[in-house]
LUMKOL-387478 format. One record per residue: z, y, x of N, C-alpha, C in turn; residue in three letters. Coordinates in nm, 2 decimals, always signed. Each point is the difference from the previous one (the first is absolute). Last residue first. Layout:
<n.pz->Z&n.py->Y&n.px->X&ca.pz->Z&ca.py->Y&ca.px->X&c.pz->Z&c.py->Y&c.px->X&res->ALA>;
...
***
This chain:
<n.pz->-1.73&n.py->+0.68&n.px->-0.51&ca.pz->-0.13&ca.py->-0.03&ca.px->-0.06&c.pz->+0.01&c.py->-0.09&c.px->-0.12&res->UNK>;
<n.pz->+0.38&n.py->+0.37&n.px->+0.16&ca.pz->-0.04&ca.py->-0.14&ca.px->+0.02&c.pz->-0.13&c.py->-0.03&c.px->-0.07&res->UNK>;
<n.pz->+0.17&n.py->+0.49&n.px->+0.19&ca.pz->-0.02&ca.py->-0.08&ca.px->-0.12&c.pz->-0.05&c.py->-0.14&c.px->+0.04&res->UNK>;
<n.pz->+0.32&n.py->+0.30&n.px->+0.30&ca.pz->-0.14&ca.py->-0.02&ca.px->-0.01&c.pz->-0.03&c.py->-0.10&c.px->-0.11&res->UNK>;
<n.pz->+0.43&n.py->+0.31&n.px->+0.26&ca.pz->-0.05&ca.py->-0.07&ca.px->-0.12&c.pz->-0.15&c.py->+0.00&c.px->+0.00&res->UNK>;
<n.pz->+0.33&n.py->+0.21&n.px->+0.31&ca.pz->-0.10&ca.py->-0.09&ca.px->+0.05&c.pz->-0.07&c.py->-0.08&c.px->-0.11&res->UNK>;
<n.pz->+0.39&n.py->+0.30&n.px->-0.05&ca.pz->-0.13&ca.py->+0.07&ca.px->+0.01&c.pz->-0.11&c.py->-0.08&c.px->+0.06&res->UNK>;
<n.pz->+0.38&n.py->-0.23&n.px->-0.31&ca.pz->+0.00&ca.py->+0.08&ca.px->+0.13&c.pz->-0.13&c.py->+0.07&c.px->+0.01&res->UNK>;
<n.pz->+0.34&n.py->-0.30&n.px->-0.38&ca.pz->-0.12&ca.py->+0.07&ca.px->+0.03&c.pz->+0.02&c.py->+0.07&c.px->+0.14&res->UNK>;
<n.pz->+0.23&n.py->-0.42&n.px->-0.39&ca.pz->+0.00&ca.py->+0.11&ca.px->+0.10&c.pz->-0.13&c.py->+0.07&c.px->+0.03&res->UNK>;
<n.pz->+0.13&n.py->-0.39&n.px->-0.29&ca.pz->-0.01&ca.py->+0.13&ca.px->-0.07&c.pz->+0.00&c.py->+0.11&c.px->+0.10&res->UNK>;
<n.pz->+0.04&n.py->-0.44&n.px->+0.16&ca.pz->-0.13&ca.py->+0.00&ca.px->-0.08&c.pz->-0.01&c.py->+0.13&c.px->-0.07&res->UNK>;
<n.pz->+0.28&n.py->-0.04&n.px->+0.46&ca.pz->+0.02&ca.py->-0.02&ca.px->-0.15&c.pz->-0.14&c.py->+0.01&c.px->-0.06&res->UNK>;
<n.pz->+0.04&n.py->-0.18&n.px->+0.50&ca.pz->+0.01&ca.py->+0.13&ca.px->-0.07&c.pz->+0.02&c.py->-0.04&c.px->-0.15&res->UNK>;
<n.pz->+0.05&n.py->-0.27&n.px->+0.52&ca.pz->-0.02&ca.py->+0.00&ca.px->-0.15&c.pz->+0.02&c.py->+0.14&c.px->-0.05&res->UNK>;
<n.pz->-0.18&n.py->-0.12&n.px->+0.50&ca.pz->+0.13&ca.py->+0.00&ca.px->-0.07&c.pz->-0.04&c.py->+0.02&c.px->-0.15&res->UNK>;
<n.pz->-0.33&n.py->-0.02&n.px->+0.36&ca.pz->+0.03&ca.py->-0.11&ca.px->-0.09&c.pz->+0.14&c.py->-0.01&c.px->-0.05&res->UNK>;
<n.pz->-0.18&n.py->+0.38&n.px->+0.25&ca.pz->+0.02&ca.py->-0.12&ca.px->+0.08&c.pz->+0.04&c.py->-0.12&c.px->-0.07&res->UNK>;
<n.pz->-0.14&n.py->+0.41&n.px->-0.21&ca.pz->+0.14&ca.py->+0.00&ca.px->+0.04&c.pz->+0.03&c.py->-0.12&c.px->+0.09&res->UNK>;
<n.pz->-0.42&n.py->+0.07&n.px->-0.21&ca.pz->+0.02&ca.py->+0.13&ca.px->+0.07&c.pz->+0.14&c.py->+0.00&c.px->+0.06&res->UNK>;
<n.pz->-0.16&n.py->-0.37&n.px->-0.27&ca.pz->-0.06&ca.py->+0.00&ca.px->+0.14&c.pz->+0.04&c.py->+0.13&c.px->+0.07&res->UNK>;
<n.pz->+0.31&n.py->-0.24&n.px->-0.37&ca.pz->-0.10&ca.py->+0.10&ca.px->+0.01&c.pz->-0.05&c.py->+0.01&c.px->+0.14&res->UNK>;
<n.pz->+0.28&n.py->-0.38&n.px->-0.36&ca.pz->-0.03&ca.py->+0.06&ca.px->+0.13&c.pz->-0.11&c.py->+0.11&c.px->-0.01&res->UNK>;
<n.pz->+0.29&n.py->-0.08&n.px->-0.44&ca.pz->-0.09&ca.py->-0.09&ca.px->+0.09&c.pz->-0.02&c.py->+0.07&c.px->+0.13&res->UNK>;
<n.pz->+0.26&n.py->+0.02&n.px->-0.54&ca.pz->-0.01&ca.py->+0.05&ca.px->+0.14&c.pz->-0.08&c.py->-0.10&c.px->+0.08&res->UNK>;
<n.pz->+0.03&n.py->-0.04&n.px->-0.47&ca.pz->+0.09&ca.py->+0.11&ca.px->+0.01&c.pz->+0.00&c.py->+0.06&c.px->+0.14&res->UNK>;
<n.pz->-0.43&n.py->-0.25&n.px->-0.24&ca.pz->+0.11&ca.py->-0.02&ca.px->+0.09&c.pz->+0.09&c.py->+0.12&c.px->+0.01&res->UNK>;
<n.pz->-0.44&n.py->-0.05&n.px->-0.23&ca.pz->+0.12&ca.py->-0.01&ca.px->-0.08&c.pz->+0.13&c.py->-0.02&c.px->+0.08&res->UNK>;
<n.pz->-0.45&n.py->+0.03&n.px->+0.19&ca.pz->+0.04&ca.py->+0.13&ca.px->-0.07&c.pz->+0.13&c.py->-0.01&c.px->-0.08&res->UNK>;
<n.pz->-0.06&n.py->-0.31&n.px->+0.43&ca.pz->-0.07&ca.py->+0.01&ca.px->-0.13&c.pz->+0.05&c.py->+0.13&c.px->-0.06&res->UNK>;
<n.pz->+0.03&n.py->-0.01&n.px->+0.53&ca.pz->+0.04&ca.py->-0.08&ca.px->-0.11&c.pz->-0.09&c.py->+0.01&c.px->-0.12&res->UNK>;
<n.pz->+0.00&n.py->+0.27&n.px->+0.42&ca.pz->-0.04&ca.py->-0.14&ca.px->+0.03&c.pz->+0.05&c.py->-0.10&c.px->-0.11&res->UNK>;
<n.pz->-0.14&n.py->+0.55&n.px->+0.07&ca.pz->+0.10&ca.py->-0.08&ca.px->-0.06&c.pz->-0.04&c.py->-0.15&c.px->+0.01&res->UNK>;
<n.pz->-0.29&n.py->+0.37&n.px->+0.12&ca.pz->+0.09&ca.py->-0.05&ca.px->+0.11&c.pz->+0.11&c.py->-0.09&c.px->-0.05&res->UNK>;
<n.pz->-0.32&n.py->+0.22&n.px->-0.29&ca.pz->-0.07&ca.py->-0.10&ca.px->+0.07&c.pz->+0.09&c.py->-0.05&c.px->+0.12&res->UNK>;
<n.pz->+0.21&n.py->+0.20&n.px->-0.47&ca.pz->-0.06&ca.py->+0.04&ca.px->+0.13&c.pz->-0.06&c.py->-0.11&c.px->+0.07&res->UNK>;
<n.pz->+0.26&n.py->+0.01&n.px->-0.42&ca.pz->-0.14&ca.py->+0.03&ca.px->-0.02&c.pz->-0.07&c.py->+0.04&c.px->+0.12&res->UNK>;
<n.pz->+0.47&n.py->-0.09&n.px->-0.01&ca.pz->-0.06&ca.py->-0.12&ca.px->-0.05&c.pz->-0.15&c.py->+0.02&c.px->-0.03&res->UNK>;
<n.pz->+0.28&n.py->+0.37&n.px->+0.14&ca.pz->-0.03&ca.py->-0.10&ca.px->+0.11&c.pz->-0.07&c.py->-0.12&c.px->-0.05&res->UNK>;
<n.pz->-0.09&n.py->+0.43&n.px->-0.29&ca.pz->+0.13&ca.py->-0.07&ca.px->+0.05&c.pz->-0.04&c.py->-0.10&c.px->+0.10&res->UNK>;
<n.pz->-0.22&n.py->+0.42&n.px->-0.36&ca.pz->+0.00&ca.py->-0.07&ca.px->+0.13&c.pz->+0.13&c.py->-0.06&c.px->+0.03&res->UNK>;
<n.pz->-0.12&n.py->+0.27&n.px->-0.39&ca.pz->-0.05&ca.py->-0.14&ca.px->-0.01&c.pz->+0.00&c.py->-0.07&c.px->+0.13&res->UNK>;
<n.pz->+0.13&n.py->+0.47&n.px->-0.04&ca.pz->+0.09&ca.py->-0.09&ca.px->-0.07&c.pz->-0.04&c.py->-0.14&c.px->-0.01&res->UNK>;
<n.pz->-0.15&n.py->+0.31&n.px->+0.41&ca.pz->-0.03&ca.py->+0.00&ca.px->-0.15&c.pz->+0.09&c.py->-0.11&c.px->-0.06&res->UNK>;
<n.pz->-0.06&n.py->+0.31&n.px->+0.50&ca.pz->+0.07&ca.py->-0.10&ca.px->-0.09&c.pz->-0.04&c.py->+0.02&c.px->-0.14&res->UNK>;
<n.pz->-0.13&n.py->+0.30&n.px->+0.36&ca.pz->-0.09&ca.py->-0.11&ca.px->-0.03&c.pz->+0.06&c.py->-0.11&c.px->-0.08&res->UNK>;
<n.pz->+0.24&n.py->+0.39&n.px->+0.18&ca.pz->-0.07&ca.py->+0.03&ca.px->-0.12&c.pz->-0.11&c.py->-0.11&c.px->-0.04&res->UNK>;
<n.pz->+0.46&n.py->+0.06&n.px->+0.29&ca.pz->-0.10&ca.py->-0.10&ca.px->-0.01&c.pz->-0.09&c.py->+0.02&c.px->-0.12&res->UNK>;
<n.pz->+0.36&n.py->+0.30&n.px->+0.08&ca.pz->-0.03&ca.py->-0.04&ca.px->+0.14&c.pz->-0.12&c.py->-0.10&c.px->+0.01&res->UNK>;
<n.pz->+0.14&n.py->+0.14&n.px->-0.42&ca.pz->-0.03&ca.py->+0.12&ca.px->+0.07&c.pz->-0.04&c.py->-0.03&c.px->+0.15&res->UNK>;
<n.pz->+0.16&n.py->-0.34&n.px->-0.30&ca.pz->-0.14&ca.py->+0.03&ca.px->-0.02&c.pz->-0.04&c.py->+0.13&c.px->+0.07&res->UNK>;
<n.pz->+0.37&n.py->-0.39&n.px->+0.08&ca.pz->+0.00&ca.py->+0.15&ca.px->+0.00&c.pz->-0.15&c.py->+0.04&c.px->-0.01&res->UNK>;
<n.pz->+0.21&n.py->-0.47&n.px->-0.20&ca.pz->-0.07&ca.py->+0.06&ca.px->+0.11&c.pz->-0.01&c.py->+0.15&c.px->-0.01&res->UNK>;
<n.pz->+0.19&n.py->-0.35&n.px->-0.30&ca.pz->+0.09&ca.py->+0.10&ca.px->+0.07&c.pz->-0.07&c.py->+0.06&c.px->+0.12&res->UNK>;
<n.pz->-0.20&n.py->-0.36&n.px->-0.26&ca.pz->+0.02&ca.py->+0.12&ca.px->-0.09&c.pz->+0.09&c.py->+0.11&c.px->+0.05&res->UNK>;
<n.pz->-0.08&n.py->-0.43&n.px->+0.23&ca.pz->-0.10&ca.py->+0.10&ca.px->+0.01&c.pz->+0.01&c.py->+0.12&c.px->-0.09&res->UNK>;
<n.pz->+0.36&n.py->-0.33&n.px->+0.22&ca.pz->-0.04&ca.py->+0.03&ca.px->-0.13&c.pz->-0.10&c.py->+0.12&c.px->+0.00&res->UNK>;
<n.pz->+0.16&n.py->-0.15&n.px->+0.40&ca.pz->+0.00&ca.py->-0.13&ca.px->-0.07&c.pz->-0.03&c.py->+0.01&c.px->-0.14&res->UNK>;
<n.pz->-0.19&n.py->+0.32&n.px->+0.40&ca.pz->+0.11&ca.py->+0.00&ca.px->-0.10&c.pz->+0.00&c.py->-0.14&c.px->-0.07&res->UNK>;
<n.pz->-0.24&n.py->+0.28&n.px->+0.46&ca.pz->+0.03&ca.py->-0.12&ca.px->-0.08&c.pz->+0.12&c.py->+0.02&c.px->-0.09&res->UNK>;
<n.pz->-0.26&n.py->+0.30&n.px->+0.34&ca.pz->+0.05&ca.py->+0.04&ca.px->-0.13&c.pz->+0.03&c.py->-0.12&c.px->-0.09&res->UNK>;
<n.pz->-0.14&n.py->+0.01&n.px->+0.48&ca.pz->-0.10&ca.py->-0.03&ca.px->-0.10&c.pz->+0.04&c.py->+0.04&c.px->-0.14&res->UNK>;
<n.pz->+0.30&n.py->+0.06&n.px->+0.37&ca.pz->-0.13&ca.py->+0.06&ca.px->+0.04&c.pz->-0.11&c.py->-0.02&c.px->-0.10&res->UNK>;
<n.pz->+0.41&n.py->-0.22&n.px->-0.06&ca.pz->+0.02&ca.py->+0.15&ca.px->-0.02&c.pz->-0.13&c.py->+0.07&c.px->+0.03&res->UNK>;
<n.pz->+0.01&n.py->-0.46&n.px->+0.09&ca.pz->+0.01&ca.py->+0.02&ca.px->-0.15&c.pz->+0.01&c.py->+0.15&c.px->-0.03&res->UNK>;
<n.pz->+0.03&n.py->-0.14&n.px->+0.45&ca.pz->-0.13&ca.py->-0.01&ca.px->-0.05&c.pz->-0.01&c.py->+0.03&c.px->-0.15&res->UNK>;
<n.pz->+0.43&n.py->-0.01&n.px->+0.20&ca.pz->-0.08&ca.py->+0.11&ca.px->+0.05&c.pz->-0.15&c.py->+0.00&c.px->-0.05&res->UNK>;
<n.pz->+0.40&n.py->-0.20&n.px->-0.30&ca.pz->-0.07&ca.py->-0.05&ca.px->+0.12&c.pz->-0.09&c.py->+0.12&c.px->+0.05&res->UNK>;
<n.pz->+0.26&n.py->+0.00&n.px->-0.42&ca.pz->+0.04&ca.py->+0.08&ca.px->+0.12&c.pz->-0.06&c.py->-0.04&c.px->+0.13&res->UNK>;
<n.pz->-0.07&n.py->-0.22&n.px->-0.43&ca.pz->-0.06&ca.py->+0.14&ca.px->-0.01&c.pz->+0.04&c.py->+0.08&c.px->+0.12&res->UNK>;
<n.pz->-0.04&n.py->-0.53&n.px->+0.05&ca.pz->+0.10&ca.py->+0.10&ca.px->-0.06&c.pz->-0.07&c.py->+0.13&c.px->+0.00&res->UNK>;
<n.pz->-0.20&n.py->-0.52&n.px->-0.02&ca.pz->-0.01&ca.py->+0.13&ca.px->+0.06&c.pz->+0.10&c.py->+0.09&c.px->-0.07&res->UNK>;
<n.pz->+0.07&n.py->-0.54&n.px->+0.02&ca.pz->-0.05&ca.py->+0.11&ca.px->-0.08&c.pz->-0.01&c.py->+0.13&c.px->+0.09&res->UNK>;
<n.pz->-0.05&n.py->-0.51&n.px->+0.20&ca.pz->+0.10&ca.py->+0.10&ca.px->-0.04&c.pz->-0.07&c.py->+0.11&c.px->-0.08&res->UNK>;
<n.pz->-0.18&n.py->-0.52&n.px->+0.01&ca.pz->-0.01&ca.py->+0.13&ca.px->+0.06&c.pz->+0.11&c.py->+0.09&c.px->-0.04&res->UNK>;
<n.pz->+0.06&n.py->-0.53&n.px->+0.03&ca.pz->-0.04&ca.py->+0.10&ca.px->-0.10&c.pz->-0.01&c.py->+0.13&c.px->+0.07&res->UNK>;
<n.pz->+0.16&n.py->-0.43&n.px->+0.19&ca.pz->-0.12&ca.py->+0.08&ca.px->+0.05&c.pz->-0.06&c.py->+0.09&c.px->-0.10&res->UNK>;
<n.pz->+0.38&n.py->-0.29&n.px->-0.09&ca.pz->+0.03&ca.py->+0.08&ca.px->+0.12&c.pz->-0.11&c.py->+0.08&c.px->+0.05&res->UNK>;
<n.pz->-0.07&n.py->-0.31&n.px->-0.35&ca.pz->+0.09&ca.py->+0.11&ca.px->-0.05&c.pz->+0.03&c.py->+0.09&c.px->+0.12&res->UNK>;
<n.pz->-0.24&n.py->-0.39&n.px->+0.10&ca.pz->-0.08&ca.py->+0.09&ca.px->-0.09&c.pz->+0.08&c.py->+0.12&c.px->-0.04&res->UNK>;
<n.pz->+0.23&n.py->-0.34&n.px->+0.23&ca.pz->-0.09&ca.py->+0.08&ca.px->+0.09&c.pz->-0.08&c.py->+0.09&c.px->-0.08&res->UNK>;
<n.pz->+0.26&n.py->-0.30&n.px->-0.24&ca.pz->+0.09&ca.py->+0.10&ca.px->+0.07&c.pz->-0.09&c.py->+0.09&c.px->+0.09&res->UNK>;
<n.pz->-0.20&n.py->-0.37&n.px->-0.20&ca.pz->+0.02&ca.py->+0.10&ca.px->-0.10&c.pz->+0.09&c.py->+0.11&c.px->+0.05&res->UNK>;
<n.pz->-0.10&n.py->-0.36&n.px->+0.28&ca.pz->-0.12&ca.py->+0.07&ca.px->-0.03&c.pz->+0.03&c.py->+0.11&c.px->-0.10&res->UNK>;
<n.pz->+0.34&n.py->-0.30&n.px->+0.10&ca.pz->-0.02&ca.py->+0.09&ca.px->+0.11&c.pz->-0.12&c.py->+0.08&c.px->-0.02&res->UNK>;
<n.pz->+0.10&n.py->-0.33&n.px->-0.32&ca.pz->+0.10&ca.py->+0.10&ca.px->+0.00&c.pz->-0.03&c.py->+0.11&c.px->+0.11&res->UNK>;
<n.pz->-0.27&n.py->-0.39&n.px->-0.01&ca.pz->-0.03&ca.py->+0.09&ca.px->-0.11&c.pz->+0.10&c.py->+0.11&c.px->-0.01&res->UNK>;
<n.pz->+0.08&n.py->-0.32&n.px->+0.33&ca.pz->-0.12&ca.py->+0.07&ca.px->+0.03&c.pz->-0.04&c.py->+0.10&c.px->-0.11&res->UNK>;
<n.pz->+0.36&n.py->-0.30&n.px->-0.07&ca.pz->+0.04&ca.py->+0.10&ca.px->+0.10&c.pz->-0.12&c.py->+0.09&c.px->+0.03&res->UNK>;
<n.pz->-0.08&n.py->-0.37&n.px->-0.28&ca.pz->+0.08&ca.py->+0.10&ca.px->-0.07&c.pz->+0.04&c.py->+0.11&c.px->+0.10&res->UNK>;
<n.pz->-0.22&n.py->-0.37&n.px->+0.18&ca.pz->-0.09&ca.py->+0.08&ca.px->-0.09&c.pz->+0.07&c.py->+0.11&c.px->-0.07&res->UNK>;
<n.pz->+0.26&n.py->-0.30&n.px->+0.25&ca.pz->-0.09&ca.py->+0.08&ca.px->+0.09&c.pz->-0.09&c.py->+0.09&c.px->-0.08&res->UNK>;
<n.pz->+0.26&n.py->-0.32&n.px->-0.23&ca.pz->+0.08&ca.py->+0.10&ca.px->+0.05&c.pz->-0.08&c.py->+0.10&c.px->+0.09&res->UNK>;
<n.pz->-0.22&n.py->-0.39&n.px->-0.16&ca.pz->+0.03&ca.py->+0.09&ca.px->-0.11&c.pz->+0.09&c.py->+0.12&c.px->+0.05&res->UNK>;
<n.pz->-0.09&n.py->-0.34&n.px->+0.31&ca.pz->-0.13&ca.py->+0.07&ca.px->-0.03&c.pz->+0.03&c.py->+0.10&c.px->-0.12&res->UNK>;
<n.pz->+0.36&n.py->-0.28&n.px->+0.12&ca.pz->-0.04&ca.py->+0.09&ca.px->+0.11&c.pz->-0.12&c.py->+0.09&c.px->-0.03&res->UNK>;
<n.pz->+0.13&n.py->-0.34&n.px->-0.30&ca.pz->+0.09&ca.py->+0.11&ca.px->-0.01&c.pz->-0.03&c.py->+0.10&c.px->+0.11&res->UNK>;
<n.pz->-0.24&n.py->-0.40&n.px->+0.00&ca.pz->-0.04&ca.py->+0.08&ca.px->-0.12&c.pz->+0.09&c.py->+0.13&c.px->-0.01&res->UNK>;
<n.pz->+0.10&n.py->-0.31&n.px->+0.35&ca.pz->-0.13&ca.py->+0.07&ca.px->+0.02&c.pz->-0.04&c.py->+0.08&c.px->-0.12&res->UNK>;
<n.pz->+0.38&n.py->-0.27&n.px->-0.04&ca.pz->+0.03&ca.py->+0.11&ca.px->+0.10&c.pz->-0.13&c.py->+0.08&c.px->+0.03&res->UNK>;
<n.pz->-0.02&n.py->-0.38&n.px->-0.29&ca.pz->+0.07&ca.py->+0.11&ca.px->-0.06&c.pz->+0.02&c.py->+0.12&c.px->+0.10&res->UNK>;
<n.pz->-0.19&n.py->-0.40&n.px->+0.17&ca.pz->-0.09&ca.py->+0.07&ca.px->-0.09&c.pz->+0.06&c.py->+0.12&c.px->-0.07&res->UNK>;
<n.pz->+0.27&n.py->-0.28&n.px->+0.26&ca.pz->-0.09&ca.py->+0.08&ca.px->+0.09&c.pz->-0.10&c.py->+0.07&c.px->-0.09&res->UNK>;
<n.pz->+0.29&n.py->-0.28&n.px->-0.22&ca.pz->+0.07&ca.py->+0.12&ca.px->+0.04&c.pz->-0.08&c.py->+0.08&c.px->+0.10&res->UNK>;
<n.pz->-0.17&n.py->-0.41&n.px->-0.16&ca.pz->+0.00&ca.py->+0.09&ca.px->-0.11&c.pz->+0.08&c.py->+0.13&c.px->+0.05&res->UNK>;
<n.pz->-0.04&n.py->-0.36&n.px->+0.31&ca.pz->-0.13&ca.py->+0.05&ca.px->-0.03&c.pz->+0.01&c.py->+0.11&c.px->-0.11&res->UNK>;
<n.pz->+0.44&n.py->-0.08&n.px->+0.28&ca.pz->-0.09&ca.py->-0.09&ca.px->-0.07&c.pz->-0.13&c.py->+0.08&c.px->-0.03&res->UNK>;
<n.pz->+0.38&n.py->+0.03&n.px->+0.41&ca.pz->-0.07&ca.py->+0.08&ca.px->-0.11&c.pz->-0.10&c.py->-0.09&c.px->-0.07&res->UNK>;
***
């Protein structure tokens, strides 16, 4: 093995390893995305969660107001503009930004 082919081998090995690490890290990030809360989950049912807050049963939940949504709640762990984000009340499962539940508390 000559000096230049040894150098080429090392460069290719380092480049390949770096690419593999970057690919693995991106796959891991996707795999760890929080699951969405389903409206049929027992806790969601108990709290009156709906993925679309405008469909909230106002007779059952009279505290609901049209300007309330998960994205404006203190428990929503994302930015107000996010379509979905983890929620502290649902064990960090994701909720819809347009959603609502009876645990809603205005974000500061």
